[in-house]
C-alpha positions in Angstrom: -9.4 252.3 91.6 -8.0 249.7 89.3 -5.4 250.5 86.5 -6.9 250.6 83.2 -5.7 248.0 81.1 -4.9 249.0 77.3 -4.6 246.5 74.5 -0.8 246.1 73.5 -1.7 247.4 69.8 -3.3 250.4 71.3 -0.6 251.4 73.7 1.8 251.4 71.0 -0.5 253.7 68.9 -1.3 255.8 71.9 2.4 256.4 72.9 2.6 258.4 69.8 0.1 261.1 70.8 1.4 264.2 72.2 0.2 265.2 75.8 -2.1 261.9 76.0 -1.6 261.6 79.7 -2.6 265.0 80.3 -5.7 264.9 78.2 -6.7 261.5 79.9 -6.3 263.0 83.2 -8.6 266.1 82.3 -11.1 263.9 81.1 -10.9 262.0 84.3 -11.3 264.9 86.2 -14.3 266.1 84.0 -16.1 262.9 84.5 -15.6 262.8 88.4 -17.1 266.2 88.3 -20.0 265.0 86.2 -20.6 262.1 88.3 -20.5 264.5 91.7 -22.9 266.7 90.0 -25.4 263.9 89.0 -25.2 262.7 92.7 -26.3 265.9 94.2 -28.9 266.5 91.3 -30.5 263.1 91.7 -32.5 262.0 94.6 -30.8 258.9 96.5 -33.8 256.5 95.8 -33.5 257.4 91.9 -30.0 256.5 91.9 -30.5 253.4 93.8 -33.1 252.1 91.1 -30.7 253.3 88.3 -28.0 251.1 90.1 -30.3 248.3 90.3 -31.4 248.5 86.9 -27.5 248.6 85.6 -27.1 245.4 87.6 -30.1 243.7 86.3 -28.9 244.7 82.6 -25.3 243.4 83.4 -26.8 240.2 84.8 -28.7 239.6 81.6 -26.0 240.7 79.2 -23.5 238.0 81.1 -26.5 235.5 80.8 -26.4 235.7 77.0 -29.3 238.0 76.6 -30.0 238.5 72.8 -31.1 242.1 72.6 -32.0 241.5 69.1 -34.4 238.7 69.7 -35.9 240.6 72.8 -37.0 243.6 70.2 -38.4 240.9 67.8 -40.4 239.3 70.7 -41.6 242.9 71.9 -42.5 243.7 68.1 -44.4 240.3 67.8 -46.4 241.0 70.9 -47.2 244.6 69.8 -48.8 243.0 66.6 -50.7 240.7 68.5 -52.4 243.5 70.4 
């Protein structure tokens, strides 16, 4: 896993929080458990579809996809139906 980069201004503020490291580690452990649970809960084909959809969404975002414009286009399409 890559190190998590924290902006300098946030790092200064975060350094003042008691036991922050322990809390972050606890959060990460819970997220790992949640991830393992979801991996067991859902069929591998379903997880593959979700991963593919996430990749598609990331590609759209990186290409300048405008969610508000897409919503307006959909609303216009529905109005014509």
